N, C-alpha and C positions, 0 to 999 in steps of 0.2 A: 241866312242859310250858309252863305259863303264864309262868314266869320266862324260859325259853328264847325264847318268842315275844316277850317284852318286849325281851330282848337283841337279838334279830334285827331288831326294828323300831325300835331306837333311832335317833335322828336322825343317822345316818352316811351319807355319800355314798360309794357303791362306786366304786373307781378305774376309770378307763376301760379299762385293760389287762385287768382282771378281766372286765368285760363282753365285751370282744373275745374272750378265751379261752373264756368260757362259750358264746358264740354259735358259735365255731369247733368246740368240743367237741360241741355239739348237731348240727352239720352232719356231722361225722365219724361220730358215733353213728347218725345217721339213715341215712347211706349204708350202714353195716354192717348195720343193721336191714333195709334194703331188700334187701340181698343174701340175708340169711337168709329174708326173706319170699319171694324168688324160688325158693329151694330147699325151700320149705314147711317150714322150720326143721329140715332134715335135716343134722345136723352132718357126717356122713361125706362128703356130696356137696359140701361147702363148699370152694371153691378159695381158700385163704388167700393164696397168692402174688398172684393177680390182684386180690383184694380190697385188699391192702395197696398195690399199685401204683395202683389206682383211688383209694384214700384220699388218696394224695399229690397226685393231680390235684384232688380235692375241696378239699384244704387250700389249694392255690394259687388256685382259682377263688373259693372263699368269702372268702379274705383280701382278694383284689382287690375283691370286691363290697362287703365291709364298709368298706374304705377309701374307696370311691367314695361310698357313702351315709352315711358317718360314723355308723353305728348305735350306736357305743360312746359317743358324746358326750352322749346324752340321759340325764337323771335319771329313771329308770324310774317312781319313785313319783309324779312329777308329770307323767308323759307323757300326751299326748292321742292321739286317733286317728291323727294324722299321723305320730307316732312308730311306731305299729304298722304303718302302711302303708309307712313307710320300711324297716322290718325285713323286711317281706314282699317289698318290691321288691328288696332285697339278695339274698335267697334265690332269687328268680326270675332275677336276673342271673347268679348262680352256676349255676343250672340251664341257662340259655342258653349260657353259656361251655362247660359240659360237653358239651352237644349239639353245639356248634361243634367242640370238640376231637374228638368222636366222628367227625364228618364228615371232618375233616382226616385223622385216623388211618386211616379206612376207605379214603380215596383213596390214601393213601401205603402201604396194605397193611401197616400196622404191626401188631405183635402185641397192643399194649395197646388194649383195647376194652371199654367199659362198656355192657352191654345197656341199651337205651332204657327197658325196663320198670323196671330198677333206678333209672335217673335220675328217672323219674316218681314212683316210690315215695319216693326221697330228697327230692324237692321237696315233696310233700305232708306227709311226716313232719316235715321240718325246719321248714316253714312253721307247722305246727300247734304244735310245741313252742316255737319262738322267740316267736311271737305269744302263745301261751298263758301262758308264764311271765311275760311282761310284764304281761298282764292280771291274773294271779294276784297279783303283787307289788303292783300298784296297788290291787287290791281289799283286800289285807291291810292296807295303810296306811289305806285309807278306813274300814275297820271294826274297827281295832285297839282293844284294851281301854284303851289310854292316852287315849282320847278320849271316855270315857263322860260327861263333864261338858259336852259341847258343847250349846249352846242350840238348841232346835228352831225352825226358821224356815219361814214360809209366804211364797211369792213371789206377788204379785198381778201376773199377766201371764205367760202361758205361751208366747207367741209374740212375735216370730218366732225368738228365740234363747234359748229357755228353758233348753236344755241347757247352752249356754255360760254363761248367767247363773248357773245352779246350781253348775257346777264352779268358776267364778270366785269366787263368794262363799265357798265352802268353802276354796278355795286361799288367797285373800288374807287371810282371817281367821285363818290358821294353825290351821285346823280348830276354831275356836271356835264355828262355826255348822254346823248340820246341816239341810239342806232336807228337809222331810217332806211338803210338798204344794204344788201350784200352784192358783191361783184365776184363772179367766178367764171373761169374759162370753160368749165364742164357744161356742155350743152344740155345734158340730161337734167341739170338743176334749173335751167333758165325758166322763169315764169312761176316757179314754185315759191313757197314761203317757209320761213323758219320763225316760229312764234309770231306769226302775222307779218313778218318783215319780208318783203319781196326780194328775189334774187334776179340780178340783171347780168348781162354780158359786158365785157370790157368795152365793146363798141358803143354801148348805150350810155357809158359814163358821162360824156360831154353834155348830153341833154338832161342829165339828172341833177347836176351840181347847182344850177340856179333855181329850178322849181323847188327842190328840197332844201334850199338854203344851207348847203353843206359847208361846214367849217373845217372838218378834219377827215382825212382818209387814213385808216389803219391797215397796214400790210400784216396779215396773219399767216401767210404761206411762206415757209422758210425756203422752199425750192423755186421761188419765182426768179426768172432770169433777169439779168441786168438790163437787157433790151426792153423787156416787158415793163419792168419797174420804171425805166426811163421814159417810155412812151406814156405811161400813166402819170408820171410826175409832170411831164410837159403840159398835159391837160389840166391837172390840178393847180399847178403853180400859176398858170395863166388866169385861173379863176380865184386866186388867193386862198386856195385850200391848203392847209398845213398837212404835211405828211409825217406819219409816225410808224414805228415798227413795234410789233408785239412778238415776243419770243415764242417759239414752238411750245406746245402744251407740255412736252416732256422736259422742258427747262424751267417750268414753274416750280417754285419752292414748296415742297410737300404738297404738290397738287394745287397750289393757290398762286394766282398771279398778283404780284405786287405792283402798285402804281409806279414805283421807281424803275420797274423793268420795262415800262413803255418808254421808248427812246426816239429821238428825232432821226429821220432818215438823213444819212450823211452823203455828201457829194461823191465820195468814193464809190458808193453803191450804184450811182447813176452813170459813172464813166467807164464801168467795166465792159468787156467785150465777151464774145463766146469763149467758154473755157477751152484752154489749149491742152489737148491730150498728148502728153509726152510719154516717152517710154520709161515710165517709172520703175518697172521691173529691171530694165537694163541698168538704170542708174543705181538702183539698190544693190544689184549684184556687183557693180563696179566699185561702189564705195564701201561696202560692208566690211571688207577686210583690209582697208587702207589706213595709213596714217595721214591725216588731212590737216593742213595748215590754212587758216583763214586770217588774212591781215585786214585791218580796219574792222575788226569783229564787233566793236561797240557801235558802229554806224548802222544806218538803216538797212543797207543791202547786206553788210557783213553779219549783222545779228540774225537776219532772217535766213541767210545761208547756213549759219550755225544751227538754227533750229531744225531746218530740213535735213542737214547732214547728221545731226545728233539722232534724229528719228531713224536713221538707217544703220545705227549702231556700228560706226567705224571702229577699227582696231584702236585708234587714238585720234582725238580731236584737239588740235592746238589752236587757241584763240590769241591773236596778237593785236594789241592796240596800245597807244600811249595815253588813252583816257582811262584813268584808274577807276572812277566811279562806274562808268558804263560797263567796263570789263567785269567788275565785281558783281554788278546787278545781273549781267548775262550769265555768269557762272552760277549764281544762286538759282536763277530761273531754270537753267538746263539740268542742274543737279536735282532740283525738286521734281521736275517733270519726267526726266529720263533716268535718274540715278546712275550716272555714268561712272562714278567713283574716280579712280586714278586714271582712267582713260581720257578724262577731260583735263586739259592743261591750259592755264591762263599765263600768258607771257607778256609782261608789261615792258614795252620797248618801242623805239622809233625805227621805222623801216629804213631810214637813211643813215642809221647808226651801224656801220659795217661790223665792228667788233660784237655788238649785241646780237645782230642777226646771225653772225657766224656761230656764236654760242648757241643760239636757238637751233640752227640746222645741225650742228655737230652733236648736240645733246639728244634731239628728238628725231632726227632723220626723217623728215616728212617725205611722203611719196607723191602726194597731190598738194598743189599750192593754188589757192584762190587769192589773188591780189586785189583787194577791194579798197585798200587804204589810199586816200587821195584828198587833196584840197579841191573843192568843187564850186565855191561861190565866186561867180564871175567878177563882180565889182571888186571884191577883196583881192583877188589874184591880179587884177589889172593894176592895182597899186603896189603889188609886191612880186614883180616878175622873177627876181632871184629866188625867193622862197618857193614860188610855184615850181620852178625847175628843180630845186633841191628836193622837194617832197615828191612831186609827181614823176620826175624823170630820174633823178639820182636814186630815190627810193625804189623805183621799179628796176633800175639797173642793178642795185645791190642784191635784190631778191632774185632777179633773173640769173645773175652770175653765180650766186650761191646755189641756185637750183641746178645749173649746169654742173657745177663742181661736185655737188653731193649726189648727183644721179637721180634727181627728182624725175618721176615718170612723166607728169604733165604739169604745166604751169599755165593757169588761165588768168589773163589780164582783163579786168573789167574797165572798158573804155566808155565813151559817151558820144552821142550824135554831134556834140559841139566840136569834136575833133575833125569833122568833115568840113572842108573849106573854112577853116577857123577864122573868126573875126575878133578873138580875144586871147589873152594870155593863157587862161585855163584850158580852152579847147586846143590851142597849139601845143601846150605842154603834154596833153594826153596823146596828141597825134605823134609827137616825137617819141613818147614812151612806146606807142604802138610800133613805130619804125625800128626802135632798138630791139624789141622782142622778135619782130619779124626777121631782122637781119641776123640775130643771134641764132634763131632756129635754122636758117639756111646756111650759115657759114660756120658758126661756132668760133671760139677764139680762146687763146691763152690769156687769162685775165688776172688782174690784180685784186685779190680779195680784200686785204686790209692795207690800204695805202697809208704810208709807203713802206711798211715793215715786212709784209709777207707776200711772196709770189708763189703760186701753186699751179701745177699742171697735173691733171688727173686723167686716167684712161676713160673716165665716164664722159668726158667733154663731148658735146654735140648730140647726146642721146635724149635730152629733154625735149618734149613736144610743147611748143609754145602756141597758145591759142588765145584769140582776142574775141570779146563780145562787145557789141555796141547796142545801146538802146537809149531811148529818150527819157523824159522826166518820169520819176517814180512817185506815185500818189502817196501823200502823207510822209514823205521822207523829210529829213531835216532841211534839205535845200528846196523843197517844193513851195510853190506859192500858196498852196491850200492851207497849211498851218498859219501862215501870215494873214490870209484873208479871214480865217476863223477868229484870230485874235483881234483883228480890226473890227469885225462885226460885233464881237462880245463887248468891245469898248464903245460901241455906238457909232463907229465910223470916224473919218471917211475910209473907204476901201480904195487903195491906191493901185492903179494899173498903169504900166509904163506907156502903152500905146494902144489906141482903139483897134488896131488891125493885127496885133501880135497874136501868133498862134503857136501851139505846142502839141507834141504827141505825149500821151500819158499811158502808163501801164501800172498795175498794182505791184507792190513789193513781192508777194508770193509768186506772181507770174514772172517777174524779172528773174527771181532766183531759180525758178524751175527751168527757165531758159539757160541760165548759167550752168546748172547741173547737167542738162541735156547736152550742151555744147562741150562740156568737159568729157562726157562719155563718148560722144560721136567724133570728136576732133582727133585728127591724126597729126596735127602740128602745122603751123604756118597759116591757118585759116583765120579769117575775121567773120564771125557769125553775126547776122543781122536778124532783126525780129520784125514781123509784120505788125506795125504799130497801129493799124486801123486808120480811122479818120482823125485828122487833126482837130484840136479843140481851140476855139477862139477864147482867149483869156478874159475878154470883156464879158462874153456870154457866161463863162464859168463864174465870174464874180457876181453877176446878176442872179444866177440860179442859186448860189450859196446864200445870198441875201434873202431870197424868197423862201428857201428852206428854213431859214432862221425865223421866218414869220414877219419879215419886214418888206417894205416897198422900196425897190431901188430908186435912188435919186429923190425920193420923197422923205422917207424916214431915215435912210442911210445913204449918204452921198457917195458917188464914185468919182475919183479924181484921177486925171492923167498926169503923170510925173515926167514923161519923156523917157526915151530909151537910156538905159544905164551904159556906162563905158564898156565897150566890147560886146554889147548885146545886139542881136539881130532879130528881125521880125519872125523868121521861121528857121527851123533846123533841118538838116539833111542827114541821110544815112549813107550816102555814097558820094565820092567826088568824081570828077569827069574822067579820071583814068581807071576807075574801077568798074567791073561788070558783075552782074548777079548770077549766081549758079544755084539752082534749086537743090534742096536736100530731100531726105526721105519724108520730111514733114512739111506740108505746104505753108505753114506759118513761119518756118525757120529758113532763112536764106544764107548764102555764103558769098562773100565778096572776093572775087579773084583780083588780088592786088598786084600791082606792078612791082618788080624787083627793085629794091632800093639801090641807090648809088653805092659803089664799093667803098667809098670814103665816108659813108654816113656815120659809121660808128666812131670814127676819129673826130668828126664834126660834133657829135654828141658829147664826146669827152671834153672837147674844147668848151662847149656850152656849159657843162657842169663846172669846169674850172672857173669860168667867168662868174657863174652864180655863187660859187664859194667865195669869190672876191667881192660879191655884192655890187658888181658893175652893171646896174640895171639897163642902161642904154645899150651897152654892148651885148648884153644878154638878149634883148629884143631883136637887135640887128642879126645876131647869129641864129635866132629862132626863125626869122624870116628867110635867111639864107638856106636853112635846112628844109623849111616848109614853104616853098615859093607861093603856094595858094593861100598862105596866111596873110589876109588883108585886114588891117585894123578897121573897126567901125566905131564911130563916136568915141574916139580914144586919142590921147596925146601922142600915141605912137604911129599915127597915120603918116607923119612926115617921113617915116622910114620905109614906107611902101614904095619900092621901086622894082623894076623888072629883074635887076641883078644887083646884088649887094656884094661888096668886097668881103673876103674872108677876114675874120678878126684875129689878130695875133694875141696870144695869151701868154702871160708871164708864167713860167713853170714854177710849181710849188717846190719849196725846199723841204 
């Protein structure tokens, strides 16, 4: 019997003519049965001649109906409710045609006449059998023994199209998945079923995973919060249940879900925090008629800033970077999405190249400047202190001075939490750039635009508002650990973590850029804006979670190795130093650091530092950095020997 069932259920598609003849046979048999029913199954009182004449009429009416509704074209094992409704409609049309034929024959006083009671019996009997055998065949294929290895699945989100979701998942996976439960927060749905599958609350999830032998959980609700998703993920990953995302129904291609659209849950989805509601209307009004310059536009932060600003339709958007390919790709993306035309300008140039930047400012006259260009990899900068100063400090100085000269309305410098009590070259260089912008805002100065050829003094000096933002690590940015972990997991490991206790703060790229835009709008100059970064994330836990999301067991299938802190790296980052205090703003998630006024000589000291960097005198560069930033104490670095309470000033040979 079992072998026969397997033979019956083999992946064969029944020909259309077989389906047609089967349905027709059912109609004829149902008509004959209705006649027997009318005679109370008394064979002797059965009029065979009249029944055969009536059967020929049934054949004609049923054939016409099946051709009209094309009931024979559907593949029964994959049929949905509409296929059953179509078959029922065909039988009903056949019934109506027979009633119509009865009426015509009665008027014509013909001998051929089928009792109406027989027709009603025929309709109900044929409807029941034709629809019933379709349901039976579909059920056999759903529950056949050939599919015992299907993985059990829970769907998170039972409405509004839970039934469609369940059938689609089973269908497109070629029966690799079997939906065993729904999870939904809606208490009105708890305890009810969809196609016989029970709906549970999120609180019941832990007690379901083991008894139901769940292998996958699919998130089908697009509006689920990161906190809810993270709590569900914690439960599932502890039970080795893989997490997947299903796009919203309105994103299905032509109303159909493709197997390729089912994707793994990414770690970024689990690290998010409650959405930060910023004054987007204020930002839009401020940006919509401005000429905006973004440096480092091809980078992670710069490119997302460009996308958000482009959506606000500024008068002109200037994208500056020295990376040709990244700049070209961003230009193509923004033009395709927003069709900005000539209002979008790409400028290929280096921010520390004074003549090139002067040409940019003199030609396009930006009113708003977002300075995102920077070197940011700590170990690389630890080996190249002079280049770190040239790019991060000199580049900032060039842009800040030009902004002063050309009367830029606001200049926003994007800094980092590594600038606070820095332990590395990169963080210290960003702190010095902060100090320069802060001093320039409060003092203004007559400056040398293109050294040593051109000196300019302008009536606009001192009117630019200089603003700084600080935030921690950005998810999925070029410098984040997450892309590196993903690459290591793809290669089968090991995943390398510097220290088991190292922690970091994380935020998403769109979130960081929203903060930057808000800071630009609300800043009056001289401020350092901070962001409530939420709870810190332990990097070891992050690596373990990413390995589990990929479907592996940490330390069993993919090893985690500790490599030791890198030069200049510290276990945790800060957002304030000891001399700064926090002032609340109109938004509870955005804070402002009240910074101490810099020493009057700091700008001269920074100029000396830049001269040393231009001469590539690395050791003197580090000494001068530590003199300018006394709290800069090297960690795990060759420059620790220069850490003293007071360092002598370095004399610099003047450039000719």
